[in-house]
C-alpha positions in Angstrom: 0.0 0.0 0.0 2.8 2.4 1.0 4.7 1.7 -2.3 1.5 2.2 -4.3 0.9 5.6 -2.7 4.4 6.7 -3.3 4.1 5.8 -6.9 0.9 7.8 -7.0 2.7 10.8 -5.5 5.4 10.4 -8.2 2.8 10.3 -10.9 1.2 13.5 -9.6 4.6 15.1 -9.4 5.5 14.2 -13.0 2.2 15.5 -14.4 2.6 18.7 -12.4 6.1 19.3 -13.7 4.9 18.8 -17.3 2.0 21.3 -16.7 4.3 23.8 -15.1 5.9 24.6 -18.4 2.7 26.5 -19.2 1.7 27.7 -15.8 4.4 27.7 -13.1 1.9 27.6 -10.2 0.8 24.1 -11.3 4.2 22.8 -10.3 3.9 24.2 -6.8 0.3 23.0 -6.3 1.0 19.4 -7.5 4.2 19.2 -5.5 2.3 20.0 -2.4 -0.4 17.4 -3.2 2.3 14.8 -3.9 3.9 15.5 -0.5 0.6 15.1 1.2 0.2 11.7 -0.4 3.7 10.8 0.5 3.1 11.8 4.1 0.1 9.5 4.2 2.3 6.7 3.0 5.1 7.3 5.5 5.2 4.7 8.3 7.0 6.9 10.8 4.6 9.8 11.5 6.9 12.1 13.3 9.7 11.6 10.8 7.3 12.1 7.9 5.9 15.3 9.4 9.3 16.9 9.8 10.3 16.0 6.2 6.9 17.2 5.0 7.4 20.6 6.7 11.0 21.0 5.4 9.9 20.1 1.9 6.9 22.5 2.0 9.1 25.4 3.2 11.7 24.7 0.6 8.9 24.7 -2.1 7.7 28.1 -1.0 11.2 29.5 -0.8 11.5 28.9 -4.6 8.7 31.4 -5.1 11.2 34.1 -4.5 13.4 33.2 -7.5 12.5 33.3 -11.2 14.2 30.4 -12.7 14.6 29.4 -16.4 13.2 25.9 -15.7 9.9 27.4 -14.5 7.9 25.0 -12.3 10.2 22.0 -12.8 12.2 23.2 -9.8 9.2 22.4 -7.7 9.0 18.9 -9.1 12.7 18.4 -8.3 12.3 19.5 -4.6 9.2 17.4 -4.4 11.1 14.3 -5.7 13.8 14.9 -3.1 11.3 15.1 -0.3 9.4 12.0 -1.4 12.6 10.0 -1.6 13.6 11.2 1.9 10.2 10.1 3.2 10.3 6.7 1.5 13.7 5.7 2.9 12.0 5.4 6.3 9.6 2.9 4.8 12.0 0.3 3.4 14.4 -2.3 4.7 15.5 -3.2 1.2 19.2 -2.6 0.5 18.6 -1.7 -3.2 15.8 0.8 -2.4 18.0 2.5 0.2 20.6 3.2 -2.4 17.9 4.2 -4.9 16.6 6.8 -2.5 20.2 8.2 -2.1 20.5 8.6 -5.9 17.0 10.2 -6.2 17.9 12.8 -3.6 21.3 13.5 -5.1 20.6 13.9 -8.8 18.0 16.7 -8.6 20.6 18.9 -6.8 22.8 18.8 -10.0 20.1 21.0 -11.7 19.1 23.0 -8.7 22.6 24.2 -7.9 22.7 26.0 -11.3 19.3 27.7 -10.9 19.5 31.5 -10.6 17.7 34.5 -12.0 18.7 35.4 -15.5 20.3 32.1 -16.5 22.1 29.0 -15.4 25.2 29.1 -13.2 27.1 26.6 -15.2 30.6 27.1 -13.6 29.2 26.3 -10.2 27.2 23.4 -11.6 30.3 21.8 -13.2 32.3 22.0 -10.0 29.4 20.7 -7.8 28.4 17.9 -10.2 32.0 16.6 -10.5 32.3 16.2 -6.7 28.8 14.8 -6.3 29.2 12.1 -9.0 32.5 11.0 -7.5 30.9 11.0 -4.0 28.0 8.9 -5.1 30.2 6.4 -6.9 32.4 6.0 -3.9 29.3 5.5 -1.6 27.7 3.0 -3.9 30.8 0.9 -4.4 31.5 0.9 -0.6 27.9 -0.1 0.1 28.1 -3.0 -2.4 31.4 -4.2 -1.0 29.9 -4.1 2.6 26.8 -6.0 1.4 29.1 -8.7 -0.1 31.1 -9.1 3.1 27.9 -9.7 5.0 27.3 -13.0 3.2 31.0 -13.9 2.5 33.1 -12.1 5.2 36.6 -10.9 4.3 38.3 -8.5 6.7 40.3 -6.5 4.2 37.2 -6.1 1.9 35.1 -5.0 4.9 37.6 -2.3 5.8 37.9 -1.2 2.1 34.1 -1.0 1.8 33.7 0.9 5.1 36.3 3.5 4.2 34.9 4.0 0.7 31.4 4.4 2.0 32.4 6.9 4.8 34.5 8.8 2.3 31.7 8.9 -0.2 29.3 10.2 2.5 31.9 12.8 3.6 32.4 14.1 0.1 28.6 14.1 -0.5 27.7 16.2 2.5 30.9 18.2 3.0 32.8 16.6 5.8 36.4 17.9 6.2 38.9 17.3 4.8 36.7 16.4 1.8 34.8 19.7 1.9 36.7 21.7 -0.7 33.6 22.2 -2.8 31.4 23.6 0.0 32.7 27.1 0.5 33.0 28.0 -3.2 29.7 26.5 -4.2 27.8 27.9 -1.2 29.2 31.4 -1.9 28.8 31.5 -5.7 25.4 29.8 -6.2 22.0 31.5 -5.5 21.1 31.3 -1.8 17.7 29.7 -2.4 18.9 26.5 -4.2 21.7 26.3 -1.7 19.3 26.4 1.1 17.7 23.3 -0.3 21.0 21.5 -0.8 22.1 22.5 2.7 18.9 21.3 4.3 16.8 18.6 2.5 19.7 17.0 0.6 21.7 16.2 3.8 19.2 13.8 5.5 19.2 10.7 3.2 22.9 10.3 2.9 23.3 10.0 6.6 20.2 7.8 7.0 21.4 5.5 4.3 25.0 5.3 5.7 23.7 4.5 9.2 21.3 1.9 7.9 24.0 0.2 5.8 26.7 0.2 8.5 24.3 -1.3 11.0 23.0 -3.9 8.5 26.6 -5.0 7.6 28.2 -4.6 11.1 31.0 -7.1 11.9 33.5 -7.8 14.6 35.8 -5.3 12.9 33.4 -2.4 13.1 34.4 -1.2 16.6 38.0 -1.0 15.5 37.5 0.8 12.2 35.2 3.4 13.7 38.3 5.3 14.8 38.6 6.4 11.2 35.1 8.0 11.3 35.9 9.6 14.7 39.0 11.3 13.3 37.1 12.6 10.3 34.4 14.0 12.5 36.9 15.8 14.8 38.7 17.3 11.8 35.4 18.5 10.3 34.2 20.1 13.5 37.4 22.1 14.0 37.8 22.9 10.3 34.2 24.1 10.0 34.2 26.2 13.2 37.6 27.8 12.6 36.7 28.5 9.0 33.4 30.1 10.0 35.1 32.2 12.6 37.6 33.6 10.1 35.1 34.1 7.2 33.4 37.4 6.5 30.8 36.6 3.7 27.6 35.3 5.2 27.3 32.5 2.7 30.8 31.4 3.4 30.2 31.4 7.1 27.2 29.2 6.6 29.3 26.9 4.3 31.8 26.3 7.1 29.0 26.0 9.6 27.7 23.1 7.5 31.1 21.5 7.5 31.1 21.6 11.3 27.5 20.4 11.6 28.1 17.5 9.4 31.0 16.6 11.7 28.7 16.5 14.6 26.3 14.2 12.8 29.1 12.0 11.5 29.8 11.0 15.2 26.5 9.0 15.0 28.3 6.5 12.8 31.0 6.1 15.5 28.6 4.3 17.8 27.9 1.6 15.3 29.4 -1.6 16.8 28.5 -5.2 17.0 26.5 -6.4 18.8 24.2 -3.4 18.4 22.8 -2.3 21.8 20.0 0.1 22.5 22.1 3.2 22.4 21.9 3.1 18.6 18.4 4.5 19.1 19.9 7.6 20.8 22.4 8.1 17.9 19.6 7.8 15.3 17.4 10.2 17.2 20.2 12.7 17.9 21.4 12.6 14.3 18.0 13.2 12.8 17.2 16.1 15.2 20.6 17.6 14.3 19.8 17.3 10.6 16.3 18.8 11.1 17.8 21.7 13.2 20.5 22.2 10.5 17.8 22.2 7.8 15.6 24.8 9.6 18.6 27.0 10.3 20.1 26.9 6.8 16.7 27.6 5.2 16.2 30.6 7.5 19.7 32.1 7.1 20.0 31.6 3.4 16.6 33.1 2.8 17.6 36.0 4.9 20.7 36.5 2.7 18.5 36.4 -0.4 16.0 38.8 1.2 18.7 41.1 2.6 17.8 40.4 6.2 15.0 38.9 8.3 13.3 39.8 11.6 16.1 39.9 14.2 14.5 37.8 17.0 14.0 35.0 14.5 17.6 35.1 13.4 18.8 34.9 17.0 16.6 31.9 17.8 18.1 30.1 14.8 21.6 31.0 16.0 20.8 29.7 19.5 19.5 26.4 18.1 22.8 25.9 16.1 24.8 26.7 19.2 22.8 24.2 21.3 20.9 26.4 23.7 18.1 24.4 25.5 15.3 23.6 24.8 15.7 24.4 21.1 16.0 21.5 18.6 19.8 21.9 18.1 20.3 21.3 21.8 18.4 18.1 21.9 20.2 16.8 18.8 23.5 17.3 20.4 22.2 16.0 23.7 21.2 12.6 22.3 24.4 12.3 20.2 26.4 12.9 23.3 24.3 10.4 25.2 24.9 7.7 22.6 28.7 8.4 22.7 28.9 8.3 26.5 26.8 5.1 26.6 29.0 3.3 24.1 32.1 4.6 25.9 30.9 3.0 29.2 29.8 -0.1 27.3 33.1 -0.8 25.7 35.6 -2.6 27.9 38.5 -1.4 25.8 39.1 2.0 24.1 35.9 3.4 25.7 37.8 6.7 26.3 37.8 7.4 22.5 34.0 7.9 22.6 34.3 10.1 25.6 36.9 12.2 23.9 34.7 12.6 20.8 31.8 13.7 23.1 34.1 16.3 24.7 35.1 17.6 21.3 31.4 18.2 20.4 31.0 20.3 23.6 34.3 22.3 22.9 33.3 23.0 19.3 29.8 24.1 20.3 31.5 26.7 22.4 33.8 27.7 19.6 30.8 28.3 17.3 29.1 30.9 19.6 30.8 34.1 18.3 30.1 33.6 14.6 26.5 32.5 15.0 25.8 35.6 17.1 27.6 37.7 14.6 25.6 36.2 11.7 22.3 36.8 13.6 23.3 40.3 14.4 24.3 41.2 10.8 21.3 39.5 9.1 18.7 40.7 11.7 16.5 43.7 10.8 13.1 45.1 11.8 9.8 43.3 11.0 8.6 43.5 7.4 5.7 41.5 6.0 7.3 39.5 3.2 8.2 36.0 2.0 11.6 36.0 3.8 10.0 36.5 7.2 7.3 34.0 6.5 10.0 31.4 5.8 11.9 32.5 8.9 8.8 32.1 11.1 8.1 28.7 9.7 11.5 27.3 10.4 11.6 28.8 13.9 8.3 27.0 14.7 10.2 23.8 13.7 13.1 24.4 16.2 10.6 25.4 18.9 8.7 22.1 18.8 11.2 20.5 21.2 10.3 23.0 23.9 8.3 20.0 24.9 11.0 17.4 25.7 11.1 15.0 22.7 10.3 11.7 24.4 7.5 11.4 21.9 10.2 11.6 19.1 12.2 8.8 20.7 9.2 6.5 20.6 8.8 7.3 17.0 12.5 6.6 16.3 12.1 3.2 18.1 9.3 2.3 15.7 11.3 3.6 12.7 14.4 1.6 13.7 12.2 -1.6 13.9 10.7 -0.8 10.5 14.1 -0.5 8.8 15.5 -3.5 10.6 17.9 -2.0 13.1 15.9 -3.7 15.8 16.6 -1.5 18.9 
C-alpha cells in the first residue's frame, strides 16, 4: 500500500512538472499534493511530518526566485522530499541506495538555478564532486553487502572506508569539503538552502542503515577512522566560519562543522548493536532537522537582505545548542549515545568520551560567529516571504520546547521498521 501511494505521488509530481511549463503555479500545487500523499504513506509519522514541513518550506522559498526551468524546480524538490520520506519505509538494500540517488541527482540541476540564467561554472564543480561521491558511496555499500554474506576482513575495511569517504564528500565533511565554501558562496542562496537542508538527510540515514546492516567484529576497530574525520570536520568548520566574512561562506563552514557532529553518530555503530543506537539515530535526525531549519532561515535572509532579528537569534541559538531548542536536543542525544557506548566498551571506551568532549568544545567555539551572523542579518519586521519562511523554520526548532520523548518512541518504531531492531 505504501509503495502504491508513493508511486501515485510520483505520478502526480510528474504530471505537475509537465504542466508547469505552461503555468508555473501548477508545479507548486501538484508538488504540495504529492507531499501530502507521500506523508500519508510514511510509516513513521513524526519523521514524515518533519520531512513534509521542510519540503513545503523549501517549495515556498522557490517562489522568491524566477528560474529558467519554470515550475520544474518544484518537481525536483518534491522528488527529493518523497525519496527522503520513503527511505524510512524500506528495509531493502537496493531501495535505500535508490533513495540516495533520487535525492542527489536533482541537486545537480538546482545548484545551477539562478535568476537570469544557469550558473554553469558552479554546476560543473558541484556535479563533479557529487558524482565522484555517489560512486564511492555505492561501491562501498556493495562491498559491505558482499562481506555480510561472505566475510573478508580486508574487503570489509575497504568497503567501510569507501562508504564513509563517499558520504563525507557528498555532505561536505572535512577534509573532503573543498567544494562547499566556493559552491555555497557562488550559487544562488535559495537553491543552496535546499541543498544544505533537505539533501543532507538521506545520505546519513542510508549510511547509518548500511553500516548497522553490515556490522561485523571489525566495526568497533575501524570506527576510529570515522571519529578522526568527525573531529577534523568540527574544528575545520568552526575555525573556517570564525575567520570568514561573507555570510554564505560562514554558513558553508557551519555546514562542515554540523556534518562533523552528525558523523559522530556513525562512530557508535558496533557489533553487537545495543539500544544506544536509538539515541544516535534520534540525535542525528534532530541535528539534521535543526540544521535544515537554520540553513533555510539564514540563506533566505541572505536572499531577502535580512529577516526579523529575534527569529535570526533563535536560529543561531539552536545551532549553538541552547536548550530547549532542537539543536540542543540533537547534540544531547548524540552525546548520550557516545557516553553510553564509551561506558559499554571494555577497551578503548575513552575514544568515545573524547569525541563527546570535542562536540562540547566545538559548540562553544561556534558561539561568536552564530551571534555575529544573527546580528548582521537581523532587521526590523517586514511582512514579506523571507519573514514568512523564517517564522516557519523557527516553529520547527521550537517544537522541542516539549522534551522530545515522543520523538524517541517514533524513532524506536522507525528503527524496527528499517530492521535495526533496537
